[in-house]
C-alpha positions in Angstrom: -62.9 42.0 114.9 -61.3 39.5 112.5 -58.1 39.3 114.7 -60.1 38.4 117.8 -62.1 35.7 115.9 -58.9 34.3 114.3 -57.3 33.7 117.7 -60.3 32.2 119.3 -61.5 29.9 116.5 -62.6 26.5 117.6 -62.7 23.4 115.3 -66.5 23.9 115.2 -66.0 27.5 114.1 -63.9 26.2 111.2 -66.6 23.8 110.2 -69.2 26.6 110.3 -66.9 29.1 108.4 -66.3 26.5 105.7 -70.1 25.8 105.3 -70.7 29.6 105.0 -67.9 30.0 102.5 -69.4 27.3 100.3 -72.8 29.0 100.5 -71.3 32.4 99.7 -69.1 31.2 96.9 -71.7 31.8 94.2 -72.6 35.2 95.7 -76.1 33.9 96.3 -76.8 32.5 99.7 -79.9 30.5 99.5 -82.4 29.8 102.3 -81.9 26.1 101.8 -78.2 26.5 102.3 -78.7 28.5 105.5 -81.2 25.9 106.8 -78.7 23.2 106.1 -76.0 25.0 108.1 -78.4 25.7 111.0 -79.7 22.1 111.1 -76.1 20.7 111.0 -75.2 22.9 113.9 -78.4 21.9 115.8 -78.2 18.1 115.3 -74.7 16.9 114.7 -72.7 15.6 117.7 -69.6 17.6 116.6 -71.5 20.8 117.5 -72.7 19.7 121.0 -72.3 22.7 123.2 -71.5 25.1 120.3 -72.7 28.6 120.8 -75.0 29.3 117.9 -74.3 33.0 118.2 -70.9 32.2 116.7 -72.6 31.5 113.4 -73.1 35.3 112.9 -69.4 36.0 113.8 -68.2 33.3 111.3 -70.5 34.8 108.6 -68.9 38.2 109.2 -65.4 36.7 109.1 -66.1 34.9 105.8 -67.6 38.0 104.2 -64.6 40.1 105.3 -62.2 37.5 103.9 -64.1 37.2 100.6 -63.7 41.0 100.2 -59.9 40.6 100.2 -57.9 39.5 97.2 -56.3 36.6 99.1 -59.4 35.8 101.2 -59.6 32.2 100.2 -55.9 31.6 101.1 -56.6 33.3 104.4 -59.5 31.0 105.1 -57.4 28.0 104.3 -54.7 29.3 106.6 -57.3 29.5 109.4 -58.4 25.9 108.7 -54.8 24.7 108.8 -54.3 26.5 112.1 -57.5 25.5 113.9 -59.1 22.4 112.3 -57.7 19.1 113.5 -56.8 16.8 110.6 -59.2 14.2 112.0 -62.1 16.5 111.1 -61.0 17.0 107.4 -63.5 14.5 106.1 -66.2 15.9 108.3 -65.4 19.4 107.0 -65.6 18.2 103.4 -68.9 16.3 104.0 -70.5 19.4 105.5 -69.2 21.6 102.7 -70.7 19.1 100.1 -74.0 19.0 102.0 -74.3 22.8 101.9 -73.4 22.9 98.2 -76.0 20.2 97.3 -78.7 21.6 99.6 -80.4 23.8 96.9 -80.3 21.0 94.3 -77.8 22.5 91.9 -74.1 23.3 91.9 -72.8 26.5 90.5 -69.3 26.4 88.8 -68.0 28.5 91.7 -69.2 26.0 94.2 -67.6 23.1 92.3 -64.3 25.0 92.0 -64.4 25.8 95.7 -65.1 22.2 96.7 -62.2 21.1 94.5 -59.9 23.5 96.3 -61.2 22.4 99.7 -60.7 18.8 98.8 -57.1 19.6 97.8 -56.5 21.8 100.8 -57.7 19.1 103.2 -55.6 16.5 101.4 -58.5 14.1 101.0 -58.0 10.9 99.2 -59.8 11.1 95.8 -61.8 7.9 96.4 -62.9 9.1 99.9 -63.9 12.5 98.5 -65.9 10.9 95.7 -67.8 8.8 98.3 -68.5 11.9 100.3 -69.7 13.8 97.2 -71.9 10.9 96.1 -73.5 10.7 99.6 -74.3 14.4 99.6 -75.8 14.1 96.1 -77.9 11.1 97.2 -79.2 12.9 100.3 -80.3 16.0 98.4 -82.0 14.4 95.4 -85.5 15.7 94.6 -88.4 13.5 93.5 
């Protein structure tokens, strides 16, 4: 199943897979994170026309990859192959939103965000602005 998904991944699939990876990175996928992923797919223009049934396929892909020793490298390889560079900041913003959705960041989420930032070759200042925006959007009273 992984091979057929790999060859058919759209840029939107990459964004969804990355959000799921961030949610799964601390081995505790929270309802708030799942709702954040679902709402992003439902309302953001980048996902117009996206088949929401693909979310399950991307979840399976991520869980399969994370069961492998080099799963994160494989995920980054898929991103390099299927995510246009123009969507790198979008991908990072979505990843940060999912990480911040539950109001706390686990060390594993922080490390994964650092690796994503590096993998996507984001300027440190731009990444900091994205991170600050995510933090501001998810503050609790």
